[in-house]
LUMZALUM-934654 format. One record per residue (C-alpha): chain; x, y, z; residue in three letters; residue number from 0. Coordinates in steps of 0.1 Angstrom, whole numbers. Example, Ala and Ser with C-alpha at 12.3 -4.5 7.8 and 13.67 -1.06 7.14 Angstrom:
<rs>
<r chain="A" east="123" north="-45" up="78" resn="ala" resi="0"/>
<r chain="A" east="137" north="-11" up="71" resn="ser" resi="1"/>
</rs>
This chain:
<rs>
<r chain="A" east="62" north="183" up="578" resn="unk" resi="0"/>
<r chain="A" east="73" north="214" up="598" resn="unk" resi="1"/>
<r chain="A" east="99" north="221" up="572" resn="unk" resi="2"/>
<r chain="A" east="74" north="219" up="544" resn="unk" resi="3"/>
<r chain="A" east="49" north="241" up="562" resn="unk" resi="4"/>
<r chain="A" east="76" north="266" up="570" resn="unk" resi="5"/>
<r chain="A" east="88" north="266" up="534" resn="unk" resi="6"/>
<r chain="A" east="53" north="270" up="521" resn="unk" resi="7"/>
<r chain="A" east="45" north="299" up="544" resn="unk" resi="8"/>
<r chain="A" east="78" north="316" up="537" resn="unk" resi="9"/>
<r chain="A" east="72" north="312" up="500" resn="unk" resi="10"/>
<r chain="A" east="38" north="328" up="503" resn="unk" resi="11"/>
<r chain="A" east="51" north="357" up="523" resn="unk" resi="12"/>
<r chain="A" east="78" north="364" up="497" resn="unk" resi="13"/>
<r chain="A" east="53" north="360" up="468" resn="unk" resi="14"/>
<r chain="A" east="28" north="385" up="483" resn="unk" resi="15"/>
<r chain="A" east="55" north="409" up="493" resn="unk" resi="16"/>
<r chain="A" east="49" north="405" up="530" resn="unk" resi="17"/>
<r chain="A" east="11" north="412" up="532" resn="unk" resi="18"/>
<r chain="A" east="-6" north="413" up="565" resn="unk" resi="19"/>
<r chain="A" east="2" north="389" up="593" resn="unk" resi="20"/>
<r chain="A" east="-34" north="378" up="594" resn="unk" resi="21"/>
<r chain="A" east="-31" north="364" up="558" resn="unk" resi="22"/>
<r chain="A" east="1" north="346" up="568" resn="unk" resi="23"/>
<r chain="A" east="-15" north="332" up="600" resn="unk" resi="24"/>
<r chain="A" east="-44" north="319" up="580" resn="unk" resi="25"/>
<r chain="A" east="-22" north="302" up="555" resn="unk" resi="26"/>
<r chain="A" east="-1" north="286" up="582" resn="unk" resi="27"/>
<r chain="A" east="-33" north="273" up="600" resn="unk" resi="28"/>
<r chain="A" east="-45" north="259" up="567" resn="unk" resi="29"/>
<r chain="A" east="-12" north="241" up="560" resn="unk" resi="30"/>
<r chain="A" east="-11" north="227" up="595" resn="unk" resi="31"/>
<r chain="A" east="-47" north="215" up="593" resn="unk" resi="32"/>
<r chain="A" east="-42" north="197" up="560" resn="unk" resi="33"/>
<r chain="A" east="-9" north="182" up="572" resn="unk" resi="34"/>
<r chain="A" east="-25" north="169" up="604" resn="unk" resi="35"/>
<r chain="A" east="-53" north="153" up="584" resn="unk" resi="36"/>
<r chain="A" east="-27" north="136" up="562" resn="unk" resi="37"/>
<r chain="A" east="-9" north="122" up="592" resn="unk" resi="38"/>
<r chain="A" east="-41" north="108" up="606" resn="unk" resi="39"/>
<r chain="A" east="-50" north="92" up="572" resn="unk" resi="40"/>
<r chain="A" east="-16" north="76" up="571" resn="unk" resi="41"/>
<r chain="A" east="-20" north="62" up="606" resn="unk" resi="42"/>
<r chain="A" east="-53" north="47" up="598" resn="unk" resi="43"/>
<r chain="A" east="-40" north="32" up="566" resn="unk" resi="44"/>
<r chain="A" east="-11" north="14" up="585" resn="unk" resi="45"/>
<r chain="A" east="-31" north="-7" up="608" resn="unk" resi="46"/>
<r chain="A" east="-42" north="15" up="637" resn="unk" resi="47"/>
<r chain="A" east="-61" north="-14" up="652" resn="unk" resi="48"/>
<r chain="A" east="-28" north="-31" up="660" resn="unk" resi="49"/>
<r chain="A" east="-14" north="1" up="673" resn="unk" resi="50"/>
<r chain="A" east="-44" north="7" up="695" resn="unk" resi="51"/>
<r chain="A" east="-43" north="-28" up="709" resn="unk" resi="52"/>
<r chain="A" east="-6" north="-25" up="717" resn="unk" resi="53"/>
<r chain="A" east="-11" north="8" up="733" resn="unk" resi="54"/>
<r chain="A" east="-39" north="-4" up="755" resn="unk" resi="55"/>
<r chain="A" east="-19" north="-35" up="765" resn="unk" resi="56"/>
<r chain="A" east="11" north="-13" up="774" resn="unk" resi="57"/>
<r chain="A" east="-11" north="10" up="794" resn="unk" resi="58"/>
<r chain="A" east="-27" north="-19" up="812" resn="unk" resi="59"/>
<r chain="A" east="7" north="-31" up="823" resn="unk" resi="60"/>
<r chain="A" east="21" north="4" up="831" resn="unk" resi="61"/>
<r chain="A" east="-8" north="13" up="854" resn="unk" resi="62"/>
<r chain="A" east="0" north="-13" up="881" resn="unk" resi="63"/>
<r chain="A" east="37" north="-4" up="878" resn="unk" resi="64"/>
<r chain="A" east="29" north="33" up="885" resn="unk" resi="65"/>
<r chain="A" east="7" north="22" up="913" resn="unk" resi="66"/>
<r chain="A" east="35" north="1" up="927" resn="unk" resi="67"/>
<r chain="A" east="59" north="30" up="925" resn="unk" resi="68"/>
<r chain="A" east="33" north="52" up="944" resn="unk" resi="69"/>
<r chain="A" east="29" north="25" up="970" resn="unk" resi="70"/>
<r chain="A" east="67" north="24" up="974" resn="unk" resi="71"/>
<r chain="A" east="66" north="61" up="981" resn="unk" resi="72"/>
<r chain="A" east="39" north="56" up="1007" resn="unk" resi="73"/>
<r chain="A" east="59" north="28" up="1022" resn="unk" resi="74"/>
<r chain="A" east="89" north="50" up="1026" resn="unk" resi="75"/>
<r chain="A" east="68" north="77" up="1043" resn="unk" resi="76"/>
<r chain="A" east="53" north="52" up="1067" resn="unk" resi="77"/>
<r chain="A" east="87" north="37" up="1076" resn="unk" resi="78"/>
<r chain="A" east="99" north="73" up="1083" resn="unk" resi="79"/>
<r chain="A" east="69" north="81" up="1105" resn="unk" resi="80"/>
<r chain="A" east="74" north="47" up="1123" resn="unk" resi="81"/>
<r chain="A" east="110" north="56" up="1130" resn="unk" resi="82"/>
<r chain="A" east="100" north="90" up="1143" resn="unk" resi="83"/>
<r chain="A" east="74" north="76" up="1166" resn="unk" resi="84"/>
<r chain="A" east="97" north="48" up="1178" resn="unk" resi="85"/>
<r chain="A" east="125" north="73" up="1188" resn="unk" resi="86"/>
<r chain="A" east="101" north="94" up="1209" resn="unk" resi="87"/>
<r chain="A" east="79" north="67" up="1223" resn="unk" resi="88"/>
<r chain="A" east="68" north="65" up="1259" resn="unk" resi="89"/>
<r chain="A" east="46" north="39" up="1275" resn="unk" resi="90"/>
<r chain="A" east="13" north="58" up="1269" resn="unk" resi="91"/>
<r chain="A" east="20" north="66" up="1232" resn="unk" resi="92"/>
<r chain="A" east="24" north="31" up="1217" resn="unk" resi="93"/>
<r chain="A" east="-9" north="32" up="1198" resn="unk" resi="94"/>
<r chain="A" east="5" north="55" up="1170" resn="unk" resi="95"/>
<r chain="A" east="36" north="33" up="1168" resn="unk" resi="96"/>
<r chain="A" east="14" north="2" up="1162" resn="unk" resi="97"/>
<r chain="A" east="-7" north="21" up="1137" resn="unk" resi="98"/>
<r chain="A" east="23" north="32" up="1117" resn="unk" resi="99"/>
<r chain="A" east="37" north="-3" up="1118" resn="unk" resi="100"/>
<r chain="A" east="4" north="-16" up="1104" resn="unk" resi="101"/>
<r chain="A" east="5" north="10" up="1077" resn="unk" resi="102"/>
<r chain="A" east="41" north="0" up="1068" resn="unk" resi="103"/>
<r chain="A" east="32" north="-37" up="1066" resn="unk" resi="104"/>
<r chain="A" east="1" north="-30" up="1045" resn="unk" resi="105"/>
<r chain="A" east="21" north="-8" up="1021" resn="unk" resi="106"/>
<r chain="A" east="48" north="-34" up="1018" resn="unk" resi="107"/>
<r chain="A" east="22" north="-60" up="1008" resn="unk" resi="108"/>
<r chain="A" east="5" north="-35" up="984" resn="unk" resi="109"/>
<r chain="A" east="38" north="-29" up="966" resn="unk" resi="110"/>
<r chain="A" east="44" north="-66" up="962" resn="unk" resi="111"/>
<r chain="A" east="8" north="-71" up="949" resn="unk" resi="112"/>
<r chain="A" east="11" north="-42" up="924" resn="unk" resi="113"/>
<r chain="A" east="43" north="-57" up="908" resn="unk" resi="114"/>
<r chain="A" east="27" north="-92" up="909" resn="unk" resi="115"/>
<r chain="A" east="-2" north="-78" up="889" resn="unk" resi="116"/>
<r chain="A" east="21" north="-62" up="863" resn="unk" resi="117"/>
<r chain="A" east="42" north="-94" up="861" resn="unk" resi="118"/>
<r chain="A" east="10" north="-114" up="857" resn="unk" resi="119"/>
<r chain="A" east="-3" north="-92" up="829" resn="unk" resi="120"/>
<r chain="A" east="30" north="-97" up="810" resn="unk" resi="121"/>
<r chain="A" east="30" north="-135" up="815" resn="unk" resi="122"/>
<r chain="A" east="-8" north="-139" up="810" resn="unk" resi="123"/>
<r chain="A" east="-17" north="-153" up="844" resn="unk" resi="124"/>
<r chain="A" east="-52" north="-165" up="849" resn="unk" resi="125"/>
<r chain="A" east="-78" north="-137" up="853" resn="unk" resi="126"/>
<r chain="A" east="-90" north="-150" up="886" resn="unk" resi="127"/>
<r chain="A" east="-55" north="-147" up="902" resn="unk" resi="128"/>
<r chain="A" east="-52" north="-111" up="890" resn="unk" resi="129"/>
<r chain="A" east="-87" north="-102" up="902" resn="unk" resi="130"/>
<r chain="A" east="-78" north="-116" up="937" resn="unk" resi="131"/>
<r chain="A" east="-45" north="-97" up="937" resn="unk" resi="132"/>
<r chain="A" east="-63" north="-65" up="928" resn="unk" resi="133"/>
<r chain="A" east="-89" north="-70" up="956" resn="unk" resi="134"/>
<r chain="A" east="-61" north="-77" up="981" resn="unk" resi="135"/>
<r chain="A" east="-42" north="-46" up="969" resn="unk" resi="136"/>
<r chain="A" east="-73" north="-25" up="974" resn="unk" resi="137"/>
<r chain="A" east="-78" north="-38" up="1009" resn="unk" resi="138"/>
<r chain="A" east="-41" north="-31" up="1017" resn="unk" resi="139"/>
<r chain="A" east="-45" north="4" up="1005" resn="unk" resi="140"/>
<r chain="A" east="-76" north="10" up="1026" resn="unk" resi="141"/>
<r chain="A" east="-59" north="-5" up="1057" resn="unk" resi="142"/>
<r chain="A" east="-27" north="15" up="1051" resn="unk" resi="143"/>
<r chain="A" east="-46" north="47" up="1047" resn="unk" resi="144"/>
<r chain="A" east="-67" north="41" up="1078" resn="unk" resi="145"/>
<r chain="A" east="-37" north="32" up="1100" resn="unk" resi="146"/>
<r chain="A" east="-17" north="62" up="1087" resn="unk" resi="147"/>
<r chain="A" east="-45" north="87" up="1092" resn="unk" resi="148"/>
<r chain="A" east="-54" north="76" up="1127" resn="unk" resi="149"/>
<r chain="A" east="-18" north="72" up="1136" resn="unk" resi="150"/>
<r chain="A" east="-12" north="109" up="1127" resn="unk" resi="151"/>
<r chain="A" east="-43" north="120" up="1146" resn="unk" resi="152"/>
<r chain="A" east="-34" north="101" up="1178" resn="unk" resi="153"/>
<r chain="A" east="2" north="113" up="1175" resn="unk" resi="154"/>
<r chain="A" east="-9" north="149" up="1172" resn="unk" resi="155"/>
<r chain="A" east="-32" north="146" up="1202" resn="unk" resi="156"/>
<r chain="A" east="-4" north="131" up="1223" resn="unk" resi="157"/>
<r chain="A" east="20" north="158" up="1212" resn="unk" resi="158"/>
<r chain="A" east="-6" north="184" up="1220" resn="unk" resi="159"/>
<r chain="A" east="-11" north="170" up="1255" resn="unk" resi="160"/>
<r chain="A" east="26" north="172" up="1262" resn="unk" resi="161"/>
<r chain="A" east="29" north="208" up="1254" resn="unk" resi="162"/>
<r chain="A" east="23" north="233" up="1282" resn="unk" resi="163"/>
<r chain="A" east="-7" north="256" up="1278" resn="unk" resi="164"/>
<r chain="A" east="-2" north="293" up="1280" resn="unk" resi="165"/>
</rs>
């Protein structure tokens, strides 16, 4: 398509003796527009309904996989924060440690649920099972966010108390 458009535009430029760039641009736009319309017509002729269904099915499976990858990233971050808190923990600062442990556990369950949902969509599990897994995944995400945010807040407050004031 691009070769045909380029050839047509090049031919017109040589025919007209290199008229203005405006004329050339208009010709190129017209060729691209008609070429795009032909491509869309061919797609609709060849069963776009099947293509649309396959695309929607693929996206519905890809979405939980992407969510699982994101949850794995969050899990890694929470494990890192847990290790940081554990290395510098004293008796009074155990609450942020427990909150980061809770966020880590919730993220771990969330990762498993996301991949279970994707696997269930591929193998056509019962809709009720998938709905329950989605609800549990949402609950894990809320718990993980709550634990991570409040763990950061408490950790910041404890670190602030330890620093001498000037």
